Each structure stands twice: as C-alpha cells, then as structure tokens.
VOGU-3710 file (C-alpha; in Angstrom, 3 decimals, decimal comma):
1> mnltneiala> -17,892/9,461/23,306  -18,712/5,666/22,697  -17,603/5,050/19,516  -17,399/0,865/19,668  -19,874/0,502/17,274  -17,831/3,085/15,129  -14,324/1,707/15,253  -16,309/-1,438/14,917  -17,137/-0,484/11,375  -14,199/1,406/10,162
11> hrladaarsa> -12,328/-1,661/10,750  -15,180/-3,348/8,112  -14,271/-0,103/6,094  -10,648/-0,094/5,553  -11,350/-4,124/4,830  -13,645/-3,053/2,146  -11,158/-0,776/0,764  -8,163/-3,418/1,113  -10,346/-5,879/-1,076  -10,872/-3,197/-3,834
21> ilplfrtpvs> -7,287/-1,935/-3,756  -5,395/-5,012/-3,646  -5,966/-6,823/-6,985  -5,595/-3,579/-8,629  -2,042/-2,745/-6,857  1,260/-3,068/-9,390  -1,184/-4,337/-12,072  -0,020/-4,061/-16,071  -3,000/-1,799/-16,560  -1,054/0,835/-14,155
31> serkadatpv> 1,407/1,808/-16,470  -1,614/3,189/-18,917  -2,253/6,763/-19,174  -6,205/6,802/-20,129  -8,241/9,472/-18,030  -10,761/7,493/-15,979  -9,083/3,843/-16,641  -5,997/4,010/-14,693  -6,064/1,360/-11,692  -5,998/3,907/-9,505
41> tladraaeea> -9,247/5,453/-10,378  -10,819/1,973/-10,843  -9,506/1,185/-7,107  -10,611/4,485/-5,760  -14,127/4,500/-7,078  -14,223/0,526/-6,317  -13,529/1,481/-2,792  -15,350/4,597/-1,771  -18,535/2,556/-3,161  -17,757/-0,222/-1,149
51> mrrliksefp> -17,298/2,030/1,847  -20,208/4,221/1,382  -22,490/0,992/0,821  -21,402/-0,032/4,338  -21,710/3,517/6,171  -25,149/3,547/4,653  -26,761/0,609/6,313  -25,200/0,944/9,398  -25,155/4,616/10,093  -27,924/5,862/7,569
61> rdaihgeefg> -28,374/9,197/9,293  -24,639/10,218/9,049  -23,334/12,496/6,192  -20,493/10,794/3,979  -17,787/13,106/2,563  -15,582/11,293/-0,052  -12,875/12,578/-2,357  -14,027/10,176/-5,222  -18,205/11,010/-5,160  -18,407/13,942/-3,134
71> aepgtsgrtw> -20,423/15,133/-0,253  -24,095/13,015/0,694  -25,569/15,194/3,496  -27,015/13,836/6,727  -29,012/14,461/9,953  -26,943/13,489/12,538  -24,326/16,278/12,939  -21,627/13,750/11,887  -19,749/13,221/8,334  -17,409/10,330/7,599
81> vldpidgtta> -14,833/11,537/5,905  -12,820/8,681/2,838  -10,117/8,930/0,783  -9,888/5,879/-0,662  -6,561/5,625/-1,817  -4,134/8,945/-0,436  -1,152/8,947/-2,185  -2,217/8,194/-6,088  1,371/8,990/-7,372  3,006/6,213/-4,878
91> flagrpifgt> 0,015/3,536/-5,744  0,733/4,581/-9,527  4,490/4,066/-9,317  3,794/0,420/-7,596  5,291/1,995/-3,834  3,252/0,526/-1,016  3,283/4,218/1,008  -0,060/5,086/-0,093  -3,016/4,531/2,260  -6,949/4,605/2,608
101> lialvvegwp> -7,961/7,046/5,213  -11,176/7,008/6,909  -12,236/9,865/9,660  -15,203/10,807/11,795  -16,087/14,069/12,218  -18,498/15,333/14,780  -19,574/19,082/14,542  -16,485/19,694/12,555  -13,908/18,527/14,728  -12,245/15,008/13,888
111> vlgmidqavl> -13,224/12,139/16,795  -11,890/9,082/15,165  -9,048/8,517/12,397  -8,108/5,304/10,672  -4,968/5,010/8,142  -4,696/1,791/6,737  -1,607/0,849/4,003  -3,234/-2,489/2,317  -0,224/-4,124/1,230  1,741/-4,195/4,058
121> gerwlgvtgk> -1,451/-4,932/5,931  -0,804/-2,180/8,285  -3,667/-0,200/10,457  -3,253/2,684/12,585  -6,366/3,712/14,523  -6,802/6,798/16,374  -9,837/7,860/18,880  -10,199/11,068/21,015  -9,475/9,912/24,228  -7,677/6,748/23,678
131> pttlngqpvr> -3,747/5,877/22,700  -3,285/5,152/18,831  -2,869/2,023/17,963  -1,189/0,095/14,901  -2,727/-3,197/14,295  -3,980/-3,129/18,064  -0,169/-2,474/19,334  -0,232/1,264/21,224  2,541/3,332/19,052  4,116/6,629/20,527
141> tracrtlada> 5,892/9,810/18,836  9,111/10,376/19,884  10,732/13,514/21,710  12,882/15,949/19,337  15,151/17,851/21,535  15,954/20,566/18,926  14,214/21,270/15,712  17,993/20,903/13,959  17,863/17,347/14,903  14,133/16,937/13,433
151> alattgphyf> 13,650/14,856/10,885  11,255/16,826/8,179  8,804/15,118/5,683  6,466/16,091/2,907  5,014/15,048/-0,237  6,778/17,261/-2,252  8,409/20,715/-2,992  6,038/21,086/-6,320  2,955/21,129/-4,108  4,040/24,141/-2,566
161> ddhdgghfmg> 2,850/27,936/-4,700  5,700/29,933/-4,175  4,618/31,988/-1,383  4,116/28,500/0,380  7,500/27,032/-0,969  9,467/30,167/0,590  7,807/29,180/3,775  8,850/25,625/3,605  11,661/26,193/2,876  12,244/28,348/6,065
171> laaktdhkrm> 11,478/25,573/8,010  13,395/22,444/6,187  16,467/25,009/6,314  16,403/24,504/10,414  15,949/20,979/10,203  18,761/18,188/9,992  18,707/18,383/5,845  20,214/14,496/5,911  17,110/13,349/6,952  14,466/14,983/4,998
181> vmggdcynya> 11,793/12,523/3,547  10,124/13,622/0,517  7,043/11,551/-0,746  5,025/9,941/1,397  1,151/11,553/1,431  -0,465/10,401/4,487  2,195/7,111/5,362  4,390/10,177/6,581  2,105/11,218/9,429  1,709/7,503/10,227
191> mlasghidvv> 5,369/7,249/10,880  5,532/10,239/12,799  2,684/8,820/15,154  4,966/5,701/15,140  7,956/7,759/16,059  10,305/7,187/13,234  9,587/11,630/11,784  9,860/14,327/13,769  7,989/16,938/11,877  5,614/16,786/8,413
201> ceanlklhdy> 4,270/20,299/6,264  2,148/20,090/3,636  -0,079/23,069/2,236  -3,344/22,332/0,031  -4,937/19,700/1,535  -8,334/19,245/1,227  -10,925/17,670/4,559  -10,263/14,351/3,103  -6,634/14,345/2,913  -6,437/15,460/6,416
211> aalvpvvega> -9,138/14,169/8,713  -8,208/11,059/9,613  -4,854/12,214/10,559  -5,414/14,336/13,785  -7,077/11,580/15,968  -3,644/9,244/14,631  -1,160/11,903/14,911  -2,420/13,288/18,323  -3,876/9,608/20,341  -0,103/8,494/19,964
221> ggtmcdwngd> 1,073/11,790/21,788  1,916/14,618/18,660  0,253/17,840/17,562  -1,740/18,681/15,122  -2,500/21,869/13,714  -2,489/24,339/10,961  0,434/27,166/10,135  -0,489/29,225/12,769  -0,569/26,683/15,310  -4,310/26,398/15,480
231> plhaasdghv> -6,174/22,795/15,739  -7,414/21,602/12,508  -10,867/21,181/11,971  -13,522/21,005/8,935  -12,771/24,639/7,588  -9,442/24,710/8,514  -8,047/26,374/5,085  -5,641/23,202/3,821  -1,776/23,898/5,718  -0,934/20,963/7,821
241> lalgdparle> 1,268/20,769/9,952  1,966/17,638/12,164  4,747/17,087/15,170  5,919/14,253/16,956  7,062/16,758/20,266  4,496/19,070/20,908  7,608/21,136/22,554  8,887/22,041/19,078  5,583/24,008/18,136  6,313/27,565/18,780
251> dvvaalachh> 9,988/26,439/16,803  8,445/25,260/13,644  5,686/28,030/13,906  8,264/30,542/14,067  10,519/28,856/11,912  7,718/28,498/9,010  7,170/32,591/9,458  10,573/33,292/7,769  10,623/33,437/4,012  13,570/31,965/2,192
//
C-alpha cells in the first residue's frame, strides 16, 4: 500500500491544526467556563474544520469521522479519523501533553496514524509496514523483562467505571507503583512508542481516541489491542491496551482478568 500522498496530506493536516490551536493555548479566555466558548472548543472546531477542508479538496471520495463534527460518508472504503485536541483537560490546564490525532482507516483497520503535539513541535508518524518516526527520526519501544518493572500509564482512574476500575487495579497491583503515570491521554502512547513508558491501559475510548495510536505504537515495535488481547479496529469496544514489549501481553491480560 503506497501512502505517499496520504502521508504528505497528514503532515499538512497537522500543520493546519497547529495554526488553529497554538494561538489559543494558555490564553486568558481559558479560565472561562462558558459551555461553548472555551478556547478548547474554539481551537477544536477551528482545527477540525481546517483539516476537513483539506481532506475534501484532496480525497473527496474518502469518508471523514471527526470528534467535533461527526461522520461524513464516503465511497472509497477509506475514512480519515480526526481528534483535533485529544487531552482537553491538559489543554485547559496549560499542560503541553494534549495532541492532535489523525488516522487513515481502510476497511475498518488503521493503516496510518499521527500524534502531533503543537506546543513542543513533536510529531509521531506511524504507517503500516514502516518504522514509526518522531520528527523524521525512527523511535522504538523498550524491552520490559517483568510486569513488576513496568511503568504503567492511564489518563485517570475516574475514567473507569467500578467494574473496569477493579480490573485496572488488578493490573496496577502487579506493576511498579513508583513509576505509575496519571494523565496524559494520547501523549502516553507517544511516550510508550519512544521507549519511556511500558504499558498504557484505558477504557471508554472512541475510535477517534485510538485509531491514530495503533500504527504509531505498532510501528515502534509495540502491540495495541483490547483487554482480551484482540487487535483494535473500527468496531472495538473502547477497552485499549498498549504494550511497549509484546512479550508481556499474556501477563498484562492475565493481570487485568484479576478483580481487586
């Protein structure tokens, strides 16, 4: 699958999103609590609108699925999946660990993924069959000999319901407590791809939250799957696991099956 044009477009999409997001990051209006005039909403909408315009002009037959403006059907069997600001809480708190997520999904499977951090100028690109890059340089996940050594990350315990939370705590109990990371959204998966985190575990994710992460993590040597160990696709249920070291998959799935 030659995705040269699609990769070039993904870079332009991320550039367009940066232009919309950066002027609103850490602005005074960010302390306002109005329902639809927060800077994250303004930045989100402007970024997604800019990305949609570019996709429509370049690949008019492709479907578009975005967090802000929903799904637009296409006829090509391909869907661009967009999350202009993944990590709204981080954006509002002035923390540069949110990201723009761009994915190309073909017949339900993510084949291209980009995680772009506008403030730090960091861009991870994952494409099926190619090594993942950060700003053009290849990155790799790290080995993890035992689960007891693993640095585990999740966006936050409050995102799990009681049932999922119990299973997450079963996993957490078997990893290195001193290295557990809370908060981070898509940035945790980028850090896992770059070899700084071993396991990310989350629930209730939507397609726009995880589609772009899959090619990035897998192209760096990691594994992404659901809590049963099955590969992620457009119809997955939102229980998401990322492992830097695929050798730990059985350990992680077994630990998640324990309920604390």
